[in-house]
Each structure stands twice: as structure tokens, then as C-alpha cells.
PLY file of the C-alpha trace (Angstrom):
ply
format ascii 1.0
element vertex 52
property float x
property float y
property float z
element edge 51
property int vertex1
property int vertex2
end_header
9.67 5.96 -10.92
11.99 3.95 -13.13
14.74 6.53 -12.74
14.40 7.52 -9.06
13.00 4.32 -7.52
14.16 1.41 -9.68
13.67 -0.99 -6.75
9.92 -0.28 -6.74
7.96 -3.49 -7.21
5.29 -1.88 -9.38
7.65 0.46 -11.25
4.85 3.02 -11.45
2.82 5.27 -9.17
-0.33 3.75 -7.78
-3.72 5.17 -8.65
-5.99 6.80 -6.04
-8.60 4.11 -6.73
-6.11 1.45 -5.63
-5.70 3.21 -2.28
-9.48 3.53 -1.99
-9.83 -0.22 -2.59
-7.50 -1.01 0.31
-9.31 1.45 2.59
-12.66 -0.09 1.66
-11.31 -3.59 2.34
-9.85 -2.62 5.72
-13.14 -0.98 6.72
-15.18 -4.02 5.66
-16.17 -7.16 7.52
-13.77 -9.12 5.28
-10.80 -7.70 7.16
-12.11 -8.36 10.67
-10.42 -11.71 11.21
-7.60 -11.57 8.69
-6.06 -8.13 9.19
-5.70 -7.50 12.89
-3.26 -4.98 14.34
-1.32 -4.78 11.10
0.52 -1.88 9.54
-0.53 -1.76 5.92
1.62 0.19 3.48
-0.16 1.28 0.33
2.59 3.07 -1.51
3.45 0.85 -4.45
6.97 0.49 -3.14
7.64 4.23 -3.42
8.71 4.82 0.19
12.21 3.44 0.73
11.78 2.86 4.48
9.56 3.69 7.42
11.44 5.26 10.27
9.99 5.74 13.78
0 1
1 2
2 3
3 4
4 5
5 6
6 7
7 8
8 9
9 10
10 11
11 12
12 13
13 14
14 15
15 16
16 17
17 18
18 19
19 20
20 21
21 22
22 23
23 24
24 25
25 26
26 27
27 28
28 29
29 30
30 31
31 32
32 33
33 34
34 35
35 36
36 37
37 38
38 39
39 40
40 41
41 42
42 43
43 44
44 45
45 46
46 47
47 48
48 49
49 50
50 51
């Protein structure tokens, strides 16, 4: 990551558990009013850009 994606905010790969935590949050009642119609990227800054 440090060599190929130095602009990454985390400077490391994310762990599967971190992705699972976001999925659990988005599926929970906590996200009902706060996360509506949002695109949520859980990549740790690895993907340079999202293209259509």
C-alpha cells in the first residue's frame, strides 16, 4: 500500500471485520435516518476513483 497507493488515508489494507462492521451498521436501525440513499465506499482509500 505504501508503495502503490501512497495517497491512501489508512496506508494499509482494511480487515474483513471492518467491512463486516459497516455492513452490520447499514443493515441496522441505527442507519435508518442517518444514511439514506448514500453510496458508501469501504475500501480504505485503495480505489483511486469510481467511474460510471
